[in-house]
SEMI-924956 format. One line per 3 residues: number of its first residue (from 1); for each residue x, y, z of N, C-alpha, C. Coordinates in pm, 1 decimal. Layout:
NUM> X/Y/Z/X/Y/Z/X/Y/Z; ...
END
This chain:
1> -7168.3/12595.2/6268.1/-7039.9/12569.9/6340.8/-7047.0/12429.7/6408.5; -7162.7/12378.2/6444.2/-7166.9/12251.4/6509.0/-7121.3/12143.6/6418.4; -7156.9/12142.4/6294.2/-7118.6/12041.3/6197.3/-6963.3/12037.7/6179.2
4> -6907.3/12155.5/6170.5/-6760.4/12170.9/6156.1/-6690.0/12108.3/6280.8; -6743.8/12133.6/6399.0/-6678.5/12080.1/6523.2/-6692.4/11930.9/6525.8; -6806.9/11878.9/6490.9/-6816.6/11733.3/6486.9/-6725.6/11666.4/6380.9
7> -6715.9/11728.3/6265.3/-6624.7/11671.6/6167.3/-6479.1/11673.7/6212.6; -6442.2/11785.4/6267.4/-6304.8/11795.9/6317.0/-6277.6/11706.5/6432.7; -6371.1/11683.9/6519.3/-6360.6/11587.4/6628.4/-6330.1/11447.8/6573.0
10> -6406.8/11403.8/6482.8/-6387.9/11268.7/6426.1/-6270.4/11266.0/6328.4; -6229.7/11375.0/6274.9/-6104.0/11377.5/6199.1/-5982.0/11348.6/6285.7; -5978.7/11405.0/6404.0/-5863.9/11376.7/6495.3/-5867.5/11232.9/6543.9
13> -5986.4/11176.6/6572.7/-5997.1/11039.8/6606.8/-5946.5/10947.3/6496.3; -5999.9/10975.0/6371.7/-5959.7/10889.1/6262.2/-5811.3/10903.7/6230.2; -5758.3/11023.1/6239.1/-5615.3/11046.2/6220.7/-5527.4/10969.4/6324.0
16> -5570.1/10966.7/6441.8/-5496.6/10893.8/6546.6/-5496.4/10742.8/6521.0; -5611.9/10690.0/6479.2/-5621.2/10548.2/6449.5/-5534.5/10515.1/6330.3; -5545.7/10592.5/6222.9/-5464.0/10561.4/6101.3/-5314.5/10574.4/6133.2
19> -5278.0/10677.2/6206.0/-5137.6/10691.6/6239.7/-5084.8/10582.2/6328.3; -5170.7/10536.7/6421.3/-5130.3/10420.7/6507.7/-5107.6/10298.8/6424.3; -5195.0/10272.5/6327.7/-5180.8/10155.5/6244.6/-5054.9/10165.2/6153.6
22> -5029.7/10278.5/6101.4/-4911.6/10302.9/6018.7/-4784.0/10285.2/6095.1; -4773.4/10348.1/6212.1/-4656.4/10341.1/6298.5/-4633.9/10197.1/6348.0; -4741.9/10127.0/6378.9/-4728.3/9989.5/6423.2/-4676.4/9896.0/6316.5
25> -4737.5/9917.7/6194.7/-4692.3/9830.8/6083.9/-4542.4/9864.9/6048.3; -4508.4/9994.4/6043.6/-4368.3/10025.3/6013.9/-4279.1/9975.0/6122.1; -4324.7/9979.6/6247.6/-4243.6/9929.4/6356.2/-4216.6/9779.9/6343.4
28> -4315.6/9705.3/6298.6/-4304.3/9559.0/6282.2/-4211.7/9528.9/6161.3; -4228.7/9602.5/6052.7/-4152.3/9574.0/5932.0/-4009.1/9626.0/5940.8; -3989.9/9749.3/5986.2/-3862.0/9815.5/5985.9/-3788.6/9791.1/6117.8
31> -3861.2/9803.9/6224.7/-3802.0/9793.9/6359.0/-3852.6/9902.5/6447.8; -3892.3/9865.3/6567.3/-3951.5/9958.1/6664.2/-3846.2/10056.5/6720.2; -3723.1/10023.9/6708.5/-3617.0/10113.4/6760.9/-3615.2/10247.6/6686.0
34> -3660.6/10234.9/6556.5/-3664.0/10351.5/6469.4/-3794.4/10424.1/6471.0; -3906.7/10349.6/6494.0/-4040.8/10408.7/6477.0/-4113.6/10430.5/6611.3; -4055.4/10395.7/6719.7/-4127.3/10413.5/6852.7/-4149.9/10558.1/6885.5
37> -4059.8/10647.1/6841.3/-4077.7/10790.2/6872.9/-4197.8/10849.0/6802.5; -4249.3/10788.7/6695.2/-4366.2/10842.5/6627.9/-4491.7/10817.6/6698.8; -4488.0/10741.5/6802.0/-4611.8/10723.3/6882.8/-4652.1/10852.2/6956.4
40> -4552.1/10941.7/6968.9/-4580.1/11077.0/7029.8/-4682.7/11152.8/6939.8; -4667.9/11136.9/6810.2/-4756.0/11203.5/6717.9/-4898.4/11142.3/6729.7; -4902.2/11012.2/6744.9/-5030.8/10941.0/6767.9/-5098.7/10993.3/6895.8
43> -5018.4/11008.5/7003.8/-5074.4/11054.8/7128.2/-5119.7/11198.9/7116.8; -5053.4/11280.8/7040.1/-5096.2/11421.9/7019.7/-5226.3/11425.6/6948.4; -5240.0/11342.8/6840.4/-5371.4/11342.8/6767.5/-5488.6/11292.8/6855.8
46> -5456.5/11193.4/6935.8/-5554.8/11139.8/7032.1/-5590.7/11249.1/7135.0; -5488.4/11316.0/7180.5/-5511.6/11424.4/7277.2/-5598.3/11535.0/7215.0; -5573.2/11562.1/7088.1/-5653.1/11668.5/7019.5/-5801.9/11626.9/7014.6
49> -5821.3/11495.5/6991.7/-5965.9/11444.7/6989.1/-6033.5/11469.1/7118.6; -5964.2/11431.7/7231.6/-6020.7/11449.0/7365.1/-6033.3/11601.1/7403.6; -5933.6/11679.2/7361.4/-5946.3/11822.7/7387.8/-6063.7/11886.1/7312.2
52> -6082.2/11846.2/7184.7/-6192.3/11894.3/7106.8/-6326.8/11855.0/7170.2; -6333.3/11735.9/7217.5/-6460.8/11684.1/7283.0/-6484.8/11767.1/7405.8; -6379.6/11785.6/7488.5/-6396.5/11863.0/7612.3/-6441.9/12007.9/7578.2
55> -6377.3/12068.6/7485.9/-6407.9/12207.0/7450.2/-6556.6/12219.2/7394.1; -6601.6/12120.8/7317.4/-6733.6/12127.0/7266.0/-6833.7/12118.8/7382.1; -6809.5/12031.7/7476.0/-6901.9/12021.9/7591.4/-6901.6/12150.8/7672.6
58> -6779.8/12209.6/7691.3/-6767.3/12333.8/7766.4/-6840.2/12447.9/7697.2; -6823.7/12450.8/7560.9/-6894.1/12558.0/7487.0/-7045.9/12546.1/7496.7; -7095.7/12421.1/7491.4/-7238.0/12400.2/7501.6/-7292.4/12443.3/7632.4
61> -7217.6/12416.8/7742.0/-7258.7/12456.9/7877.9/-7254.7/12611.7/7886.8; -7153.8/12669.4/7828.5/-7146.0/12819.1/7832.5/-7256.6/12886.1/7751.0; -7289.2/12827.8/7635.7/-7395.5/12883.8/7552.4/-7529.3/12870.3/7625.0
64> -7550.2/12758.5/7693.7/-7676.0/12742.8/7775.3/-7677.7/12844.1/7888.0; -7561.4/12867.1/7949.8/-7558.5/12968.4/8058.8/-7590.5/13106.7/8007.2; -7533.9/13142.3/7889.5/-7559.4/13269.2/7833.0/-7707.9/13287.0/7796.0
67> -7767.7/13182.2/7743.1/-7911.8/13186.7/7706.8/-7993.3/13203.4/7834.7; -7952.1/13136.2/7937.5/-8027.9/13151.2/8064.3/-8012.8/13294.6/8120.4; -7891.5/13348.5/8115.8/-7873.3/13488.1/8158.7/-7954.4/13586.8/8074.7
70> -7964.1/13561.3/7942.8/-8043.0/13650.3/7857.0/-8189.3/13643.0/7888.3; -8243.8/13528.0/7914.1/-8386.1/13517.7/7950.4/-8404.1/13576.0/8092.2; -8312.7/13565.3/8176.7/-8323.6/13623.3/8315.2/-8321.6/13780.5/8308.5
73> -8236.7/13833.5/8218.0/-8233.5/13981.1/8203.2/-8359.9/14035.0/8146.0; -8426.1/13962.6/8057.1/-8548.7/14013.3/7992.5/-8666.7/14018.9/8091.4; -8660.8/13937.4/8190.9/-8769.9/13937.1/8286.0/-8768.6/14050.0/8375.7
END
């Protein structure tokens, strides 16, 4: 499960970078008045990256807490 989470975390980061570049290039060539609203999708992808990172850290802390509780119960 750890490999999947790391891959998906970097997937969201890569997607946000690629989308930012595409929207910026299209904005320059076609016009920002038409493409500026697509930056919301870029922000959502970047938000998913940060959310995934936060959730992974939270899960690791919770797993450590559960392991500590399990060793405490065995004593």
